[in-house]
N, C-alpha and C positions, 0 to 999 in steps of 0.2 A: 865403452866397456869398463866394467868394474871387476877387479880380481880375475880377469881373464874370461869373463862371461858377459853376455848382454844384460842390460839393466832389467829386462823383464824376467830373465832367468834368476838373476840375483834376488829380486823382490820375491819371486816364487819360493826360493830357498828360505828366505827370511820368514815368510808366512808359514811354510810347512814346519820350520823349526819352532815357531811360536805355538803352532797347533800341538806339536809333540810335547813342548814344554807344558802346556796347559793340561794335556792328558796325564803326563807324569806327575805334575804338581797336584792334580786332583786325586790321583791314585795314592800318592804319598800322604796327602792330607786326610783322606779317608782311612788309610792304614793307621796313621797316628791317632786320629779321633777314635777309632775302634779300640786301640790299646790304651789310650789315656782317658778318653771321655771328653765330650765337648765342654761340659761345665768346668771340669778340672783344667782344661786347656785355657779357657777364658779367664779363669781365676789366677792362673800362674803365668800368664803371658807378661813379658816385660815390655819395655819401651824402646828396645834396640832398633835403630834404623839400619836399613840395608846400605852397604857401601855404594859409592858412586859407580864403581866398576860393575856391580850387579845390575844397577839401573841402566847403564850404557849397554850391557850385554844383550838387551832386547834387540838391538840393531845388528848384531853379529849372528849370522845363521848358526843355529844349534848351540850357541854358547849358553843360553839360559837353560836349555835342556841338560847340558852337561853339568851346570851348577847344581841342578836338582838331583842328578845322579850322584854327584859328589857328596851331597848331603845324605843321601841314602847310604853311601859307602861309609861316611863318618858314623852314622847311626849304627851300622852293623859292626864295623871293625873296632871303633874306639869306645862304643857304649855297650851294645848287647854282648859282644864277645868277652868283655871284661866284667860282666855281671851288673852293669848299671841298667836302670830302667828307661823306658820310653819317656817318662816324665822328666828325668834328669837331662835327657837329650833336648827336650822341648825347652827347658829352662836355660840350658847352655845356648841354644839357638836364638832365644828371644831376650836375653838379658846381657847387659854390658859385662865384660869379663872382670872388671875391677870392682863390681858391686859385691857386697857381703850379704849372703843369705844363710 
């Protein structure tokens, strides 16, 4: 047993969580590309790598989905509500914070 459930159930939760993550990530990506534009996104993308915790979160049920929802909340609360644009959020997410732009 893993985390109080049988291995098959645990794997099923992981797979369902990954499917939900891909659905949320695709929807969020489409939303950003509609508001920023694909060409603009490609031109302004930085080289920031995801942290190791984000990479490991693939193996924790629903963690990756929660990270995507967290990014949506950051976009809404800290960028759009304060008058910043979708592009400024994109730059924030894809560039190292110590870079000067």
